[in-house]
LOKOLGU-274461 format. One record per residue: residue number from 1; z, x, y of N, C-alpha, C, CB in turn; residue in three letters. Coordinates in nm, 4 decimals. Glycine has a CB too. Example, Ala and Ser with C-alpha at 12.3 -4.5 7.8 and 13.67 -1.06 7.14 Angstrom:
# LOKOLGU-274461
> 1;0.7800;1.3190;-0.5690;0.7800;1.2300;-0.4500;0.7800;1.3200;-0.3300;0.9046;1.1308;-0.4473;ALA
> 2;0.7080;1.2850;-0.2250;0.7140;1.3670;-0.1060;0.7870;1.2900;0.0030;0.5725;1.4084;-0.0598;SER
This chain:
# LOKOLGU-274461
> 1;-0.0988;0.0121;5.0169;-0.1112;0.0005;5.1545;-0.3189;-0.0565;5.2405;-0.0459;0.1852;5.1961;UNK
> 2;-0.3354;-0.1190;5.3208;-0.3757;-0.2510;5.2645;-0.4828;-0.2159;5.4366;-0.2199;-0.4206;5.2302;UNK
> 3;-0.3705;-0.1796;5.5034;-0.5014;-0.1551;5.6842;-0.4526;-0.0007;5.6933;-0.4408;-0.2830;5.9067;UNK
> 4;-0.5839;0.0856;5.7259;-0.5712;0.1552;5.7483;-0.5095;0.2131;5.8581;-0.6343;0.1634;5.7224;UNK
> 5;-0.4270;0.3559;5.8792;-0.3731;0.4776;5.9182;-0.4216;0.5728;5.9605;-0.3246;0.5195;5.8531;UNK
> 6;-0.4738;0.5999;6.1248;-0.4953;0.6989;6.1921;-0.4621;0.8229;6.1848;-0.4726;0.6761;6.2690;UNK
> 7;-0.4800;0.9121;6.1217;-0.4300;1.0465;6.1613;-0.3131;1.0981;6.2040;-0.4863;1.0805;6.2373;UNK
> 8;-0.3672;1.0905;6.3521;-0.2573;1.0775;6.4959;-0.1161;1.0085;6.4416;-0.3331;0.9543;6.6404;UNK
> 9;-0.1039;0.8815;6.3651;-0.0248;0.7879;6.3901;0.0005;0.8572;6.2398;-0.0654;0.6243;6.4397;UNK
> 10;0.0126;0.9358;6.1770;0.0408;0.9319;6.0079;0.1506;1.0597;6.1002;-0.1264;0.9840;5.8385;UNK
> 11;0.0923;1.0874;6.1317;0.1312;1.2879;6.1654;0.2643;1.2169;6.3151;-0.1074;1.4479;6.2751;UNK
> 12;0.2438;1.1197;6.3828;0.3619;1.1070;6.4551;0.4966;1.0841;6.3193;0.3365;0.9619;6.5754;UNK
> 13;0.4424;1.0169;6.2947;0.5629;0.9372;6.2086;0.6151;1.0657;6.1300;0.5022;0.7933;6.0878;UNK
> 14;0.5708;1.0957;6.0337;0.6075;1.2387;5.9858;0.6875;1.4069;6.0281;0.5030;1.2603;5.9664;UNK
> 15;0.6129;1.3572;6.1807;0.7463;1.3924;6.2501;0.9076;1.3388;6.2932;0.7043;1.4098;6.3410;UNK
> 16;0.8508;1.2419;6.3127;0.9945;1.1820;6.3959;1.0683;1.1992;6.3175;1.0173;1.0373;6.4455;UNK
> 17;1.0413;1.1248;6.1200;1.1299;1.1970;6.0255;1.1155;1.2936;5.9000;1.1876;1.1130;5.9837;UNK
> 18;1.0694;1.3915;6.0177;1.0672;1.5317;6.0096;1.0827;1.5768;5.8156;1.2139;1.5903;6.1232;UNK
> 19;0.9345;1.5012;5.7981;0.9817;1.5472;5.6571;1.0475;1.4453;5.5500;1.0854;1.6531;5.6807;UNK
> 20;1.1409;1.4107;5.5291;1.2255;1.3412;5.4186;1.2505;1.2130;5.4772;1.3664;1.4161;5.3773;UNK
> 21;1.2615;1.1515;5.3458;1.1840;0.9162;5.3301;1.3198;0.9179;5.4411;1.2186;0.7441;5.0757;UNK
> 22;1.2818;0.7723;5.4997;1.3103;0.6897;5.5745;1.4691;0.6863;5.4719;1.1898;0.5582;5.5967;UNK
> 23;1.4359;0.6234;5.3522;1.4527;0.5148;5.3358;1.6005;0.6096;5.1650;1.2652;0.3993;5.3160;UNK
> 24;1.5616;0.7154;5.1545;1.6365;0.8091;5.0515;1.6530;0.9374;5.1312;1.5496;0.8375;4.9030;UNK
> 25;1.5803;0.9479;5.1702;1.6363;1.0902;5.2829;1.6028;1.2257;5.1891;1.8529;1.0893;5.3257;UNK
> 26;1.5254;1.2204;5.1189;1.4795;1.2968;4.9876;1.3315;1.3602;5.1033;1.4333;1.1616;4.8016;UNK
> 27;1.3533;1.5146;5.0721;1.2394;1.5751;5.1519;1.1187;1.6233;5.0256;1.3069;1.7232;5.2549;UNK
> 28;1.0144;1.5877;5.1451;0.9435;1.5939;5.0845;0.8006;1.7068;5.0419;0.9423;1.5036;5.1144;UNK
> 29;0.9282;1.7839;5.1249;0.8584;1.9363;5.0939;0.8915;2.0019;4.9465;0.9201;2.0534;5.2121;UNK
> 30;1.0182;1.9276;4.8955;1.1223;1.9425;4.7524;0.9932;1.8501;4.6141;1.3403;1.8094;4.7907;UNK
> 31;0.8893;1.7269;4.6765;0.7513;1.7124;4.6159;0.7106;1.7423;4.5872;0.6819;1.6967;4.6245;UNK
> 32;0.6596;1.6550;4.4853;0.4582;1.7407;4.3488;0.4163;1.6281;4.3756;0.4425;1.7854;4.1036;UNK
> 33;0.3686;1.5617;4.5217;0.2847;1.4558;4.6104;0.3435;1.4185;4.7027;0.2430;1.3404;4.5564;UNK
> 34;0.2577;1.4189;4.8254;0.2769;1.3588;4.9304;0.3592;1.2148;4.9770;0.1715;1.3575;4.9521;UNK
> 35;0.4360;1.2059;5.0380;0.5293;1.0858;5.0465;0.3911;0.9596;5.1350;0.7126;1.1406;5.1688;UNK
> 36;0.4249;0.8706;5.1272;0.3080;0.7611;5.1554;0.3479;0.7069;5.3521;0.3366;0.5876;5.0026;UNK
> 37;0.3123;0.6322;5.3904;0.3467;0.5887;5.5206;0.3617;0.4535;5.4860;0.2467;0.6188;5.6366;UNK
> 38;0.5400;0.4319;5.5478;0.5776;0.2356;5.4754;0.4760;0.1810;5.6168;0.8387;0.1417;5.4861;UNK
> 39;0.5174;0.0372;5.5820;0.5524;-0.0990;5.7134;0.6779;-0.0684;5.6711;0.4942;-0.2976;5.7051;UNK
> 40;0.7885;-0.0935;5.7573;0.8976;-0.1211;5.7368;0.9460;-0.3085;5.7518;0.9582;-0.0200;5.8286;UNK
> 41;0.8209;-0.3386;5.8539;0.8628;-0.5178;5.7760;0.7272;-0.5335;5.7334;0.9226;-0.6829;5.9001;UNK
> 42;0.6490;-0.5863;5.6368;0.5649;-0.5701;5.5583;0.4519;-0.6350;5.6438;0.5998;-0.6195;5.4250;UNK
> 43;0.3056;-0.5945;5.6272;0.1985;-0.6806;5.6575;0.1892;-0.8747;5.6175;0.0883;-0.5979;5.5799;UNK
> 44;0.2290;-0.8528;5.5272;0.2234;-0.9789;5.4905;0.3243;-1.0829;5.5463;0.2290;-0.9746;5.3618;UNK
> 45;0.4666;-0.9766;5.6089;0.5429;-1.0297;5.6662;0.5486;-1.0484;5.8427;0.6316;-0.9732;5.6099;UNK
> 46;0.4389;-1.0171;5.8711;0.3625;-1.0302;6.0164;0.3945;-0.9465;6.1063;0.3796;-1.1501;6.0851;UNK
> 47;0.4435;-0.7846;5.9764;0.4748;-0.6371;6.0494;0.3099;-0.5508;6.1366;0.5435;-0.5140;5.8861;UNK
> 48;0.3485;-0.4799;6.2134;0.2947;-0.4346;6.3051;0.2048;-0.2745;6.2152;0.4220;-0.4194;6.4323;UNK
> 49;0.1035;-0.2374;6.2125;0.0101;-0.1538;6.2609;0.0547;-0.0471;6.3293;-0.0702;-0.2138;6.3312;UNK
> 50;0.1846;-0.0548;6.3567;0.2244;0.0756;6.4628;0.3262;0.1163;6.4594;0.2196;0.0640;6.5928;UNK
> 51;0.3315;0.2712;6.5446;0.4845;0.3405;6.5486;0.6481;0.2628;6.4832;0.5076;0.3599;6.7215;UNK
> 52;0.6670;0.2387;6.5552;0.7868;0.1738;6.5384;0.8418;0.0775;6.4337;0.7949;0.1215;6.6319;UNK
> 53;0.6818;0.0370;6.3465;0.7301;0.0279;6.2295;0.6312;-0.0097;6.2043;0.8354;-0.0314;6.1926;UNK
> 54;0.6745;0.1801;6.1162;0.6152;0.2789;6.0451;0.7090;0.4010;5.9619;0.5282;0.3367;6.1459;UNK
> 55;0.6906;0.4136;5.8795;0.7687;0.4976;5.8527;0.7493;0.6172;5.6510;0.9036;0.3857;5.8826;UNK
> 56;0.8223;0.7360;5.7041;0.8296;0.8230;5.5561;0.8717;0.7492;5.4653;0.9206;0.9448;5.5457;UNK
> 57;0.8036;0.7514;5.3764;0.8563;0.7324;5.2326;0.8157;0.7823;5.0934;0.8511;0.6178;5.2153;UNK
> 58;0.9151;0.8307;5.0111;0.9085;0.8531;4.8854;0.8460;0.7998;4.7882;0.9904;0.8527;4.8563;UNK
> 59;0.7501;0.8799;4.6559;0.7405;0.7278;4.5272;0.8391;0.6973;4.4721;0.6557;0.7351;4.3947;UNK
> 60;0.9685;0.7523;4.4792;1.0468;0.6066;4.4381;1.0952;0.5374;4.5043;1.1378;0.6030;4.3696;UNK
> 61;1.1217;0.5459;4.6553;1.2044;0.4112;4.7129;1.0401;0.3608;4.7059;1.3179;0.4138;4.9026;UNK
> 62;0.9077;0.3502;4.7440;0.7880;0.2873;4.7930;0.8385;0.1951;4.6631;0.6187;0.3776;4.8083;UNK
> 63;0.8109;0.2123;4.5743;0.8213;0.1056;4.4480;0.9300;0.0112;4.4536;0.8413;0.1763;4.3113;UNK
> 64;1.0373;0.0909;4.4607;1.2002;0.0119;4.5342;1.1711;-0.0562;4.6105;1.3143;0.0888;4.6129;UNK
> 65;1.1035;-0.0539;4.6766;1.1347;-0.1336;4.8748;1.0154;-0.2401;4.8566;1.0855;0.0131;5.0721;UNK
> 66;0.9567;-0.2241;4.7325;0.8384;-0.3843;4.7293;0.8882;-0.4856;4.7056;0.7242;-0.4032;4.6239;UNK
């Protein structure tokens, strides 16, 4: 992730996604590592670092959606 995401925005995304990966719906509570905050539309494609373009993403999906 190349752009800083404020902690308050990270918290909103985690609450919105209820602790589940937005792609595969795996629960973060069962993971050994914290989930990432992912840009749905990548920054390289013009996506913005704003709530409507962010989601919670597990490590497996983070690798596969790139």
